[in-house]
OpenMM code with the backbone's topology and positions (N, CA, C; nanometers):
from openmm import Vec3, app, unit

residues = "UNK UNK UNK UNK UNK UNK UNK UNK UNK UNK UNK UNK UNK UNK UNK UNK UNK UNK UNK UNK UNK UNK UNK UNK UNK UNK UNK UNK UNK UNK UNK UNK UNK UNK UNK UNK UNK UNK UNK UNK UNK UNK UNK UNK UNK UNK UNK UNK UNK UNK UNK UNK UNK UNK UNK UNK UNK UNK UNK UNK UNK UNK UNK UNK UNK UNK UNK UNK UNK UNK UNK UNK UNK UNK UNK UNK UNK UNK UNK UNK UNK UNK UNK UNK UNK UNK UNK UNK UNK UNK UNK UNK UNK UNK UNK UNK UNK UNK UNK UNK UNK UNK UNK UNK UNK UNK UNK UNK UNK UNK UNK UNK UNK UNK UNK UNK UNK UNK UNK UNK UNK UNK UNK UNK UNK UNK UNK UNK UNK UNK UNK UNK UNK UNK UNK UNK UNK UNK UNK UNK UNK UNK UNK UNK UNK UNK UNK UNK UNK UNK UNK UNK UNK UNK UNK UNK UNK UNK UNK UNK UNK UNK UNK UNK UNK UNK UNK UNK UNK UNK UNK UNK UNK UNK UNK UNK UNK UNK UNK UNK UNK UNK UNK UNK UNK".split()
positions = [
    Vec3(1.7923, 1.5926, -4.7624),
    Vec3(1.8552, 1.6897, -4.6756),
    Vec3(1.8872, 1.8206, -4.7454),
    Vec3(1.8787, 1.8278, -4.8762),
    Vec3(1.9174, 1.9500, -4.9470),
    Vec3(1.8155, 2.0599, -4.9196),
    Vec3(1.8644, 2.1738, -4.8733),
    Vec3(1.7791, 2.2896, -4.8460),
    Vec3(1.7849, 2.3825, -4.9671),
    Vec3(1.6683, 2.4041, -5.0280),
    Vec3(1.6601, 2.4916, -5.1448),
    Vec3(1.6016, 2.6261, -5.1052),
    Vec3(1.6705, 2.7324, -5.1382),
    Vec3(1.6253, 2.8690, -5.1152),
    Vec3(1.7167, 2.9569, -5.1999),
    Vec3(1.7014, 3.0871, -5.1920),
    Vec3(1.7700, 3.1797, -5.2812),
    Vec3(1.9114, 3.1386, -5.3208),
    Vec3(2.0032, 3.1316, -5.2276),
    Vec3(2.1418, 3.0945, -5.2590),
    Vec3(2.1784, 2.9580, -5.2019),
    Vec3(2.0787, 2.8762, -5.1750),
    Vec3(2.1008, 2.7432, -5.1185),
    Vec3(2.0585, 2.6366, -5.2181),
    Vec3(2.1064, 2.5154, -5.1983),
    Vec3(2.0634, 2.4019, -5.2794),
    Vec3(2.1794, 2.3108, -5.3118),
    Vec3(2.1666, 2.2430, -5.4244),
    Vec3(2.2749, 2.1595, -5.4749),
    Vec3(2.3760, 2.2535, -5.5381),
    Vec3(2.4965, 2.2573, -5.4842),
    Vec3(2.5955, 2.3561, -5.5267),
    Vec3(2.6951, 2.3021, -5.6284),
    Vec3(2.7232, 2.1735, -5.6243),
    Vec3(2.8193, 2.1183, -5.7186),
    Vec3(2.8210, 1.9668, -5.7152),
    Vec3(2.8693, 1.9092, -5.8244),
    Vec3(2.8892, 1.7641, -5.8335),
    Vec3(3.0221, 1.7396, -5.9024),
    Vec3(3.0881, 1.6308, -5.8656),
    Vec3(3.2156, 1.5963, -5.9290),
    Vec3(3.2287, 1.4451, -5.9371),
    Vec3(3.2903, 1.4034, -6.0451),
    Vec3(3.3161, 1.2622, -6.0697),
    Vec3(3.4667, 1.2453, -6.0852),
    Vec3(3.5286, 1.1601, -6.0034),
    Vec3(3.6739, 1.1445, -6.0125),
    Vec3(3.7148, 1.0858, -6.1470),
    Vec3(3.8402, 1.1076, -6.1858),
    Vec3(3.8869, 1.0557, -6.3148),
    Vec3(3.8659, 0.9051, -6.3307),
    Vec3(3.8651, 0.8301, -6.2218),
    Vec3(3.8474, 0.6850, -6.2301),
    Vec3(3.7033, 0.6419, -6.1984),
    Vec3(3.6060, 0.7300, -6.2252),
    Vec3(3.4651, 0.7020, -6.1967),
    Vec3(3.4159, 0.5717, -6.2599),
    Vec3(3.4548, 0.5447, -6.3829),
    Vec3(3.4083, 0.4229, -6.4508),
    Vec3(3.4539, 0.2961, -6.3789),
    Vec3(3.5622, 0.3061, -6.3034),
    Vec3(3.6124, 0.1888, -6.2310),
    Vec3(3.5559, 0.1779, -6.0900),
    Vec3(3.5427, 0.2932, -6.0203),
    Vec3(3.5011, 0.2842, -5.8799),
    Vec3(3.3579, 0.3298, -5.8526),
    Vec3(3.2928, 0.3960, -5.9471),
    Vec3(3.1536, 0.4360, -5.9313),
    Vec3(3.1268, 0.5412, -5.8257),
    Vec3(3.2302, 0.6093, -5.7789),
    Vec3(3.2131, 0.7118, -5.6756),
    Vec3(3.1798, 0.8462, -5.7394),
    Vec3(3.0971, 0.9225, -5.6696),
    Vec3(3.0702, 1.0600, -5.7099),
    Vec3(3.0548, 1.1433, -5.5829),
    Vec3(3.0624, 1.2739, -5.5980),
    Vec3(3.0599, 1.3644, -5.4840),
    Vec3(2.9668, 1.4808, -5.5141),
    Vec3(2.9009, 1.5305, -5.4114),
    Vec3(2.8109, 1.6450, -5.4263),
    Vec3(2.8342, 1.7418, -5.3116),
    Vec3(2.8191, 1.8702, -5.3419),
    Vec3(2.8183, 1.9710, -5.2358),
    Vec3(2.6786, 2.0320, -5.2355),
    Vec3(2.6275, 2.0531, -5.1159),
    Vec3(2.4920, 2.1058, -5.1026),
    Vec3(2.4783, 2.1761, -4.9685),
    Vec3(2.3657, 2.2430, -4.9521),
    Vec3(2.3353, 2.3100, -4.8263),
    Vec3(2.2219, 2.2359, -4.7571),
    Vec3(2.2292, 2.2284, -4.6260),
    Vec3(2.1208, 2.1681, -4.5490),
    Vec3(2.0925, 2.2549, -4.4266),
    Vec3(1.9770, 2.2307, -4.3666),
    Vec3(1.9292, 2.3058, -4.2513),
    Vec3(1.9376, 2.2152, -4.1289),
    Vec3(2.0238, 2.2488, -4.0337),
    Vec3(2.0429, 2.1608, -3.9185),
    Vec3(1.9216, 2.1584, -3.8259),
    Vec3(1.8310, 2.2554, -3.8398),
    Vec3(1.7078, 2.2522, -3.7614),
    Vec3(1.6170, 2.1408, -3.8136),
    Vec3(1.6091, 2.1269, -3.9458),
    Vec3(1.5258, 2.0221, -4.0067),
    Vec3(1.5956, 1.8868, -4.0091),
    Vec3(1.7281, 1.8872, -4.0189),
    Vec3(1.8083, 1.7644, -4.0275),
    Vec3(1.9167, 1.7704, -3.9207),
    Vec3(1.8880, 1.7274, -3.7972),
    Vec3(1.9863, 1.7376, -3.6883),
    Vec3(2.1208, 1.6703, -3.7184),
    Vec3(2.1239, 1.5704, -3.8041),
    Vec3(2.2498, 1.5056, -3.8396),
    Vec3(2.3363, 1.5902, -3.9303),
    Vec3(2.2821, 1.7011, -3.9744),
    Vec3(2.3532, 1.7909, -4.0650),
    Vec3(2.4074, 1.9081, -3.9842),
    Vec3(2.5137, 1.8865, -3.9127),
    Vec3(2.5687, 1.9940, -3.8311),
    Vec3(2.7199, 1.9834, -3.8275),
    Vec3(2.7845, 2.0919, -3.8593),
    Vec3(2.9298, 2.0994, -3.8531),
    Vec3(2.9703, 2.2198, -3.7700),
    Vec3(3.0970, 2.2382, -3.7569),
    Vec3(3.1495, 2.3518, -3.6812),
    Vec3(3.1104, 2.4816, -3.7516),
    Vec3(3.0734, 2.5809, -3.6750),
    Vec3(3.0332, 2.7102, -3.7300),
    Vec3(3.1548, 2.7825, -3.7880),
    Vec3(3.1383, 2.8422, -3.9059),
    Vec3(3.2488, 2.9164, -3.9679),
    Vec3(3.2817, 3.0432, -3.8895),
    Vec3(3.1872, 3.0894, -3.8093),
    Vec3(3.2111, 3.2017, -3.7183),
    Vec3(3.2464, 3.1408, -3.5836),
    Vec3(3.3739, 3.1488, -3.5448),
    Vec3(3.4193, 3.0870, -3.4200),
    Vec3(3.5390, 3.1655, -3.3652),
    Vec3(3.5832, 3.1296, -3.2475),
    Vec3(3.6918, 3.2039, -3.1824),
    Vec3(3.8226, 3.1973, -3.2607),
    Vec3(3.8433, 3.0918, -3.3399),
    Vec3(3.9666, 3.0824, -3.4200),
    Vec3(3.9786, 3.1965, -3.5200),
    Vec3(3.8648, 3.2470, -3.5670),
    Vec3(3.8650, 3.3529, -3.6682),
    Vec3(3.8149, 3.4857, -3.6102),
    Vec3(3.8213, 3.4969, -3.4760),
    Vec3(3.7794, 3.6186, -3.4050),
    Vec3(3.6353, 3.6578, -3.4349),
    Vec3(3.5478, 3.5595, -3.4318),
    Vec3(3.4064, 3.5830, -3.4583),
    Vec3(3.3253, 3.5123, -3.3494),
    Vec3(3.2263, 3.5811, -3.2967),
    Vec3(3.1393, 3.5249, -3.1935),
    Vec3(3.0003, 3.5055, -3.2535),
    Vec3(2.9560, 3.3801, -3.2750),
    Vec3(2.8261, 3.3576, -3.3381),
    Vec3(2.7097, 3.4200, -3.2612),
    Vec3(2.7229, 3.4362, -3.1300),
    Vec3(2.6134, 3.4950, -3.0522),
    Vec3(2.5952, 3.6437, -3.0834),
    Vec3(2.6964, 3.7053, -3.1451),
    Vec3(2.6874, 3.8473, -3.1791),
    Vec3(2.6427, 3.8713, -3.3229),
    Vec3(2.6296, 3.7638, -3.4016),
    Vec3(2.5808, 3.7793, -3.5385),
    Vec3(2.4303, 3.7984, -3.5362),
    Vec3(2.3820, 3.8823, -3.6232),
    Vec3(2.2380, 3.8994, -3.6338),
    Vec3(2.1804, 3.7836, -3.7140),
    Vec3(2.0559, 3.7516, -3.6887),
    Vec3(1.9880, 3.6514, -3.7704),
    Vec3(1.9795, 3.7016, -3.9136),
    Vec3(1.9764, 3.6134, -4.0075),
    Vec3(1.9739, 3.6491, -4.1492),
    Vec3(1.8456, 3.5925, -4.2096),
    Vec3(1.7486, 3.6795, -4.2387),
    Vec3(1.6189, 3.6382, -4.2940),
    Vec3(1.5514, 3.5322, -4.2078),
    Vec3(1.5569, 3.5499, -4.0772),
    Vec3(1.4906, 3.4579, -3.9856),
    Vec3(1.5729, 3.3364, -3.9461),
    Vec3(1.6872, 3.3170, -4.0073),
    Vec3(1.7730, 3.2020, -3.9743),
    Vec3(1.8776, 3.2442, -3.8722),
    Vec3(1.9114, 3.1541, -3.7846),
    Vec3(2.0166, 3.1784, -3.6874),
    Vec3(2.1531, 3.1555, -3.7527),
    Vec3(2.2589, 3.2210, -3.7042),
    Vec3(2.3921, 3.1962, -3.7599),
    Vec3(2.4264, 3.0470, -3.7546),
    Vec3(2.4759, 2.9964, -3.8621),
    Vec3(2.5201, 2.8571, -3.8772),
    Vec3(2.4067, 2.7553, -3.8694),
    Vec3(2.2832, 2.8011, -3.8876),
    Vec3(2.1704, 2.7084, -3.9012),
    Vec3(2.1856, 2.6299, -4.0310),
    Vec3(2.2318, 2.6997, -4.1344),
    Vec3(2.2523, 2.6349, -4.2635),
    Vec3(2.3972, 2.5897, -4.2754),
    Vec3(2.4152, 2.4764, -4.3367),
    Vec3(2.5456, 2.4114, -4.3453),
    Vec3(2.5848, 2.3894, -4.4911),
    Vec3(2.7135, 2.3909, -4.5174),
    Vec3(2.7662, 2.3443, -4.6450),
    Vec3(2.8197, 2.2042, -4.6211),
    Vec3(2.7816, 2.1129, -4.7092),
    Vec3(2.8173, 1.9718, -4.6947),
    Vec3(2.8819, 1.9232, -4.8234),
    Vec3(2.9845, 1.8413, -4.8108),
    Vec3(3.0383, 1.7638, -4.9230),
    Vec3(3.0205, 1.6181, -4.8832),
    Vec3(2.9538, 1.5418, -4.9692),
    Vec3(2.9254, 1.4015, -4.9387),
    Vec3(2.9617, 1.3136, -5.0575),
    Vec3(2.9911, 1.1886, -5.0260),
    Vec3(3.0253, 1.0894, -5.1286),
    Vec3(2.9049, 0.9990, -5.1545),
    Vec3(2.8861, 0.9644, -5.2806),
    Vec3(2.7797, 0.8739, -5.3237),
    Vec3(2.8415, 0.7665, -5.4120),
    Vec3(2.7661, 0.6621, -5.4383),
    Vec3(2.8129, 0.5583, -5.5291),
    Vec3(2.6975, 0.5160, -5.6187),
    Vec3(2.7292, 0.4579, -5.7318),
    Vec3(2.6261, 0.4132, -5.8258),
    Vec3(2.5727, 0.2769, -5.7847),
    Vec3(2.4620, 0.2382, -5.8418),
    Vec3(2.3990, 0.1099, -5.8106),
    Vec3(2.4538, -0.0026, -5.8967),
    Vec3(2.5801, -0.0033, -5.9231),
    Vec3(2.6399, -0.1145, -5.9958),
    Vec3(2.6928, -0.2164, -5.8972),
    Vec3(2.7508, -0.3171, -5.9470),
    Vec3(2.8151, -0.4122, -5.8571),
    Vec3(2.9528, -0.3588, -5.8221),
    Vec3(3.0109, -0.4118, -5.7186),
    Vec3(3.1441, -0.3658, -5.6778),
    Vec3(3.2460, -0.3890, -5.7881),
    Vec3(3.2266, -0.4951, -5.8656),
    Vec3(3.3241, -0.5255, -5.9701),
    Vec3(3.2929, -0.4555, -6.1019),
    Vec3(3.1678, -0.4102, -6.1206),
    Vec3(3.1315, -0.3442, -6.2461),
    Vec3(3.0433, -0.2221, -6.2225),
    Vec3(3.0960, -0.1156, -6.1608),
    Vec3(3.0120, 0.0013, -6.1366),
    Vec3(2.9648, 0.0677, -6.2651),
    Vec3(3.0348, 0.0471, -6.3752),
    Vec3(2.9940, 0.1107, -6.5003),
    Vec3(2.8629, 0.0547, -6.5532),
    Vec3(2.8139, -0.0563, -6.4966),
    Vec3(2.6862, -0.1125, -6.5403),
    Vec3(2.5676, -0.0443, -6.4733),
    Vec3(2.5924, 0.0483, -6.3825),
    Vec3(2.4852, 0.1143, -6.3079),
    Vec3(2.4029, 0.2050, -6.3979),
    Vec3(2.2767, 0.2160, -6.3649),
    Vec3(2.1855, 0.3029, -6.4391),
    Vec3(2.1546, 0.4317, -6.3634),
    Vec3(2.1735, 0.4325, -6.2298),
    Vec3(2.1447, 0.5515, -6.1499),
    Vec3(2.2241, 0.5473, -6.0193),
    Vec3(2.2283, 0.6617, -5.9532),
    Vec3(2.3004, 0.6706, -5.8256),
    Vec3(2.2099, 0.6289, -5.7109),
    Vec3(2.2697, 0.5849, -5.6023),
    Vec3(2.1934, 0.5536, -5.4818),
    Vec3(2.1440, 0.6847, -5.4206),
    Vec3(2.0237, 0.6848, -5.3640),
    Vec3(1.9716, 0.8091, -5.3067),
    Vec3(2.0295, 0.8447, -5.1701),
    Vec3(2.1082, 0.7578, -5.1107),
    Vec3(2.1651, 0.7903, -4.9800),
    Vec3(2.3169, 0.7998, -4.9896),
    Vec3(2.3716, 0.8884, -4.9073),
    Vec3(2.5159, 0.9097, -4.9150),
    Vec3(2.5924, 0.7948, -4.8507),
    Vec3(2.7141, 0.7762, -4.8987),
    Vec3(2.8035, 0.6739, -4.8459),
    Vec3(2.8757, 0.7273, -4.7226),
    Vec3(2.9282, 0.8491, -4.7332),
    Vec3(2.9949, 0.9109, -4.6186),
    Vec3(3.0008, 1.0612, -4.6372),
    Vec3(3.0104, 1.1284, -4.5238),
    Vec3(3.0222, 1.2729, -4.5197),
    Vec3(3.1699, 1.3067, -4.5257),
    Vec3(3.2080, 1.3940, -4.6171),
    Vec3(3.3478, 1.4338, -4.6329),
    Vec3(3.3764, 1.5616, -4.5540),
    Vec3(3.2823, 1.6555, -4.5566),
    Vec3(3.3059, 1.7872, -4.4969),
    Vec3(3.1712, 1.8499, -4.4623),
    Vec3(3.1628, 1.9165, -4.3476),
    Vec3(3.0435, 1.9924, -4.3096),
    Vec3(3.0884, 2.1171, -4.2345),
    Vec3(3.0291, 2.2316, -4.2704),
    Vec3(3.0628, 2.3564, -4.2021),
    Vec3(2.9393, 2.4450, -4.1954),
    Vec3(2.9148, 2.5028, -4.0768),
    Vec3(2.8048, 2.5964, -4.0581),
    Vec3(2.8353, 2.7297, -4.1240),
    Vec3(2.7340, 2.7877, -4.1864),
    Vec3(2.7495, 2.9133, -4.2596),
    Vec3(2.7049, 3.0314, -4.1737),
    Vec3(2.7883, 3.1319, -4.1649),
    Vec3(2.7601, 3.2480, -4.0806),
    Vec3(2.6441, 3.3310, -4.1331),
    Vec3(2.6340, 3.3409, -4.2643),
    Vec3(2.5294, 3.4195, -4.3286),
    Vec3(2.4636, 3.3353, -4.4377),
    Vec3(2.3575, 3.3888, -4.4964),
    Vec3(2.2789, 3.3137, -4.5944),
    Vec3(2.3231, 3.3325, -4.7387),
    Vec3(2.4393, 3.3834, -4.7646),
    Vec3(2.4805, 3.4050, -4.9025),
    Vec3(2.6285, 3.3807, -4.9247),
    Vec3(2.6658, 3.3804, -5.0513),
    Vec3(2.8055, 3.3707, -5.0958),
    Vec3(2.8743, 3.2437, -5.0468),
    Vec3(2.8130, 3.1295, -5.0731),
    Vec3(2.8656, 3.0033, -5.0207),
    Vec3(2.9668, 2.9347, -5.1101),
    Vec3(2.9609, 2.9594, -5.2387),
    Vec3(3.0459, 2.8816, -5.3289),
    Vec3(2.9960, 2.7390, -5.3333),
    Vec3(3.0854, 2.6442, -5.3497),
    Vec3(3.0454, 2.5041, -5.3465),
    Vec3(3.0828, 2.4236, -5.4682),
    Vec3(3.1601, 2.4816, -5.5593),
    Vec3(3.2001, 2.4056, -5.6773),
    Vec3(3.2976, 2.2955, -5.6375),
    Vec3(3.2833, 2.1797, -5.7009),
    Vec3(3.3733, 2.0659, -5.6806),
    Vec3(3.4403, 2.0325, -5.8128),
    Vec3(3.5694, 2.0089, -5.8088),
    Vec3(3.6453, 1.9692, -5.9277),
    Vec3(3.7512, 1.8684, -5.8867),
    Vec3(3.7833, 1.7777, -5.9766),
    Vec3(3.8946, 1.6860, -5.9525),
    Vec3(4.0117, 1.7273, -6.0386),
    Vec3(4.1306, 1.7255, -5.9790),
    Vec3(4.2514, 1.7456, -6.0569),
    Vec3(4.2670, 1.6259, -6.1494),
    Vec3(4.2925, 1.6475, -6.2769),
    Vec3(4.2969, 1.5354, -6.3711),
    Vec3(4.4124, 1.4388, -6.3484),
    Vec3(4.5175, 1.4842, -6.2817),
    Vec3(4.6323, 1.3951, -6.2633),
    Vec3(4.6689, 1.3700, -6.1175),
    Vec3(4.6271, 1.4577, -6.0252),
    Vec3(4.6698, 1.4407, -5.8859),
    Vec3(4.5716, 1.3614, -5.8000),
    Vec3(4.4475, 1.3416, -5.8461),
    Vec3(4.3492, 1.2636, -5.7712),
    Vec3(4.2816, 1.3378, -5.6578),
    Vec3(4.3212, 1.4622, -5.6318),
    Vec3(4.2584, 1.5394, -5.5251),
    Vec3(4.1298, 1.6043, -5.5745),
    Vec3(4.0369, 1.6260, -5.4810),
    Vec3(3.9163, 1.7004, -5.5124),
    Vec3(3.9357, 1.8424, -5.4597),
    Vec3(3.8990, 1.9394, -5.5409),
    Vec3(3.9103, 2.0798, -5.5040),
    Vec3(3.7702, 2.1340, -5.4790),
    Vec3(3.7545, 2.2021, -5.3652),
    Vec3(3.6250, 2.2511, -5.3200),
    Vec3(3.6368, 2.4003, -5.2932),
    Vec3(3.5532, 2.4800, -5.3588),
    Vec3(3.5595, 2.6247, -5.3411),
    Vec3(3.4549, 2.6713, -5.2409),
    Vec3(3.4943, 2.7616, -5.1542),
    Vec3(3.4024, 2.8249, -5.0597),
    Vec3(3.3982, 2.9738, -5.0898),
    Vec3(3.2779, 3.0305, -5.0891),
    Vec3(3.2630, 3.1742, -5.1034),
    Vec3(3.3034, 3.2438, -4.9740),
    Vec3(3.2885, 3.3758, -4.9716),
    Vec3(3.3308, 3.4515, -4.8528),
    Vec3(3.2338, 3.4387, -4.7356),
    Vec3(3.1237, 3.3702, -4.7552),
    Vec3(3.0311, 3.3449, -4.6450),
    Vec3(2.9189, 3.4448, -4.6329),
    Vec3(2.9181, 3.5465, -4.7162),
    Vec3(2.8062, 3.6392, -4.7178),
    Vec3(2.8218, 3.7562, -4.6248),
    Vec3(2.7119, 3.8253, -4.6116),
    Vec3(2.7156, 3.9505, -4.5396),
    Vec3(2.7746, 4.0544, -4.6334),
    Vec3(2.7114, 4.1679, -4.6446),
    Vec3(2.7568, 4.2709, -4.7367),
    Vec3(2.9005, 4.3099, -4.7061),
    Vec3(2.9870, 4.2954, -4.8044),
    Vec3(3.1265, 4.3365, -4.7906),
    Vec3(3.2119, 4.2472, -4.7026),
    Vec3(3.1699, 4.1232, -4.6796),
    Vec3(3.2469, 4.0299, -4.5958),
    Vec3(3.2834, 4.0981, -4.4631),
    Vec3(3.1827, 4.1319, -4.3791),
    Vec3(3.2068, 4.2147, -4.2604),
    Vec3(3.3063, 4.1581, -4.1595),
    Vec3(3.3272, 4.0290, -4.1589),
    Vec3(3.4246, 3.9702, -4.0659),
    Vec3(3.5568, 3.9379, -4.1343),
    Vec3(3.5697, 3.9797, -4.2605),
    Vec3(3.6944, 3.9621, -4.3347),
    Vec3(3.7389, 3.8155, -4.3396),
    Vec3(3.6408, 3.7248, -4.3509),
    Vec3(3.6711, 3.5817, -4.3540),
    Vec3(3.7669, 3.5452, -4.4676),
    Vec3(3.7464, 3.6049, -4.5845),
    Vec3(3.8291, 3.5670, -4.6994),
    Vec3(3.9766, 3.5958, -4.6780),
    Vec3(4.0076, 3.7038, -4.6092),
    Vec3(4.1470, 3.7413, -4.5872),
    Vec3(4.2079, 3.6758, -4.4637),
    Vec3(4.1245, 3.6132, -4.3834),
    Vec3(4.1706, 3.5493, -4.2602),
    Vec3(4.2205, 3.4084, -4.2935),
    Vec3(4.3493, 3.3838, -4.2744),
    Vec3(4.4077, 3.2532, -4.3095),
    Vec3(4.3524, 3.1392, -4.2253),
    Vec3(4.2937, 3.1691, -4.1103),
    Vec3(4.2370, 3.0639, -4.0261),
    Vec3(4.0942, 3.0268, -4.0658),
    Vec3(4.0327, 3.1092, -4.1487),
    Vec3(3.8961, 3.0825, -4.1939),
    Vec3(3.8989, 2.9987, -4.3215),
    Vec3(3.8027, 2.9085, -4.3339),
    Vec3(3.7916, 2.8298, -4.4572),
    Vec3(3.7054, 2.9002, -4.5611),
    Vec3(3.6413, 3.0105, -4.5236),
    Vec3(3.5592, 3.0856, -4.6183),
    Vec3(3.6486, 3.1648, -4.7133),
    Vec3(3.6056, 3.1734, -4.8383),
    Vec3(3.6829, 3.2454, -4.9383),
    Vec3(3.8087, 3.1711, -4.9800),
    Vec3(3.8065, 3.0398, -4.9715),
    Vec3(3.9256, 2.9585, -5.0007),
    Vec3(3.8937, 2.8481, -5.1013),
    Vec3(3.9995, 2.7913, -5.1560),
    Vec3(3.9904, 2.6685, -5.2349),
    Vec3(4.0579, 2.5607, -5.1514),
    Vec3(3.9831, 2.4566, -5.1205),
    Vec3(4.0370, 2.3482, -5.0383),
    Vec3(4.0710, 2.2285, -5.1250),
    Vec3(4.1821, 2.1681, -5.0977),
    Vec3(4.2238, 2.0456, -5.1661),
    Vec3(4.1968, 1.9304, -5.0707),
    Vec3(4.1091, 1.8395, -5.1104),
    Vec3(4.0686, 1.7294, -5.0238),
    Vec3(4.1151, 1.5966, -5.0806),
    Vec3(4.1753, 1.5165, -4.9964),
    Vec3(4.2138, 1.3803, -5.0337),
    Vec3(4.0986, 1.2897, -4.9929),
    Vec3(4.0086, 1.2601, -5.0857),
    Vec3(3.8881, 1.1833, -5.0531),
    Vec3(3.9170, 1.0348, -5.0363),
    Vec3(4.0388, 0.9930, -5.0634),
    Vec3(4.0764, 0.8528, -5.0439),
    Vec3(4.1333, 0.8277, -4.9049),
    Vec3(4.1742, 0.9332, -4.8360),
    Vec3(4.2359, 0.9198, -4.7035),
    Vec3(4.1757, 1.0205, -4.6069),
    Vec3(4.0545, 0.9939, -4.5626),
    Vec3(3.9858, 1.0815, -4.4684),
    Vec3(4.0231, 1.0376, -4.3267),
    Vec3(4.0698, 1.1300, -4.2417),
    Vec3(4.1066, 1.0912, -4.1051),
    Vec3(3.9844, 1.0477, -4.0244),
    Vec3(4.0070, 0.9629, -3.9270),
    Vec3(3.8994, 0.9170, -3.8387),
    Vec3(3.8631, 1.0291, -3.7415),
    Vec3(3.7472, 1.0162, -3.6766),
    Vec3(3.7048, 1.1157, -3.5776),
    Vec3(3.8070, 1.1265, -3.4645),
    Vec3(3.8634, 1.0135, -3.4224),
    Vec3(3.9642, 1.0146, -3.3156),
    Vec3(4.0894, 1.0899, -3.3599),
    Vec3(4.1316, 1.0682, -3.4836),
    Vec3(4.2504, 1.1372, -3.5352),
    Vec3(4.2247, 1.2868, -3.5469),
    Vec3(4.1047, 1.3237, -3.5909),
    Vec3(4.0687, 1.4652, -3.6020),
    Vec3(4.0811, 1.5328, -3.4661),
    Vec3(4.0263, 1.4687, -3.3636),
    Vec3(4.0313, 1.5261, -3.2290),
    Vec3(4.1742, 1.5293, -3.1754),
    Vec3(4.2482, 1.4209, -3.1935),
    Vec3(4.3859, 1.4116, -3.1427),
    Vec3(4.4754, 1.5192, -3.2035),
    Vec3(4.4616, 1.5423, -3.3335),
    Vec3(4.5464, 1.6386, -3.4025),
    Vec3(4.4916, 1.7808, -3.3976),
    Vec3(4.3702, 1.7971, -3.3445),
    Vec3(4.3111, 1.9303, -3.3380),
    Vec3(4.2800, 1.9866, -3.4752),
    Vec3(4.2398, 1.9006, -3.5671),
    Vec3(4.2104, 1.9451, -3.7030),
    Vec3(4.0782, 2.0200, -3.7078),
    Vec3(4.0618, 2.1003, -3.8104),
    Vec3(3.9372, 2.1724, -3.8328),
    Vec3(3.8465, 2.0752, -3.9054),
    Vec3(3.7679, 1.9988, -3.8300),
    Vec3(3.6869, 1.8947, -3.8931),
    Vec3(3.7809, 1.7930, -3.9547),
    Vec3(3.7527, 1.7521, -4.0757),
    Vec3(3.8399, 1.6552, -4.1419),
    Vec3(3.9293, 1.7250, -4.2438),
    Vec3(3.9613, 1.8489, -4.2176),
    Vec3(4.0427, 1.9265, -4.3092),
    Vec3(4.1631, 1.9815, -4.2349),
    Vec3(4.2776, 1.9760, -4.2973),
    Vec3(4.3969, 2.0399, -4.2422),
    Vec3(4.4775, 2.0971, -4.3577),
    Vec3(4.5716, 2.1808, -4.3264),
    Vec3(4.6554, 2.2410, -4.4302),
    Vec3(4.7663, 2.1428, -4.4649),
    Vec3(4.7773, 2.1050, -4.5932),
    Vec3(4.8816, 2.0091, -4.6306),
    Vec3(5.0207, 2.0692, -4.6133),
    Vec3(5.1173, 1.9830, -4.5894),
    Vec3(5.2548, 2.0286, -4.5639),
    Vec3(5.3176, 2.1004, -4.6833),
    Vec3(5.2672, 2.0737, -4.8059),
    Vec3(5.3258, 2.1413, -4.9215),
    Vec3(5.2587, 2.2761, -4.9513),
    Vec3(5.1663, 2.3203, -4.8651),
    Vec3(5.1059, 2.4518, -4.8793),
    Vec3(5.2093, 2.5553, -4.8357),
    Vec3(5.2283, 2.6633, -4.9128),
    Vec3(5.3307, 2.7618, -4.8770),
    Vec3(5.3085, 2.8274, -4.7408),
    Vec3(5.1864, 2.8205, -4.6866),
    Vec3(5.1580, 2.8823, -4.5575),
    Vec3(5.1562, 2.7816, -4.4431),
    Vec3(5.1930, 2.6569, -4.4684),
    Vec3(5.1807, 2.5532, -4.3649),
    Vec3(5.2660, 2.5816, -4.2410),
    Vec3(5.3736, 2.6541, -4.2545),
    Vec3(5.4603, 2.6852, -4.1400),
    Vec3(5.4271, 2.8200, -4.0772),
    Vec3(5.3246, 2.8878, -4.1272),
    Vec3(5.2846, 3.0191, -4.0767),
    Vec3(5.2310, 3.0049, -3.9345),
    Vec3(5.2896, 3.0736, -3.8395),
    Vec3(5.2469, 3.0627, -3.6995),
    Vec3(5.1083, 3.1214, -3.6774),
    Vec3(5.0580, 3.1982, -3.7739),
    Vec3(4.9248, 3.2568, -3.7620),
    Vec3(4.8137, 3.1618, -3.8006),
    Vec3(4.8491, 3.0393, -3.8370),
    Vec3(4.7452, 2.9428, -3.8758),
    Vec3(4.7137, 2.8482, -3.7639),
] * unit.nanometer
topology = app.Topology()
chain = topology.addChain("A")
for resn in residues:
    res = topology.addResidue(resn, chain)
    for name in ("N", "CA", "C"):
        topology.addAtom(name, app.Element.getBySymbol(name[0]), res)
């Protein structure tokens, strides 16, 4: 599913601090929802951020949000009790952690890092492209572009919970974020 092109491809990989015990790993990459229909998330250009995808121009022949940023979980081919005995990773993902449609074809970011003591995975998103960030996504608190997201990969909400709570995909602002009480979010 990885789409390789100028600013697309495998963007990052991360191994949690307890990798030797659980054999989990994570990758961020870009995919093309036209070629891979299962690779589709909410468009980063949407009414929440005062952006209308129908008004965006195509970018090098691609439609807005045709390309997606994905964070997925993988596991090694070890046994459940001894993942450290594995020699290679499985070629198929275990679960999708995050998917978002990209408004433009550049500036995606995608680095993944684990906090050494808190267990959270940190995922960076670029401003989403377009010369000069024309929709000001980075400065818009409702946009996930131009942000660092803290993801709890051990407690991913179910699809029903996401819909019930009105979450942005499987991501929400944690209560200890200084902006969590901001009415503009």
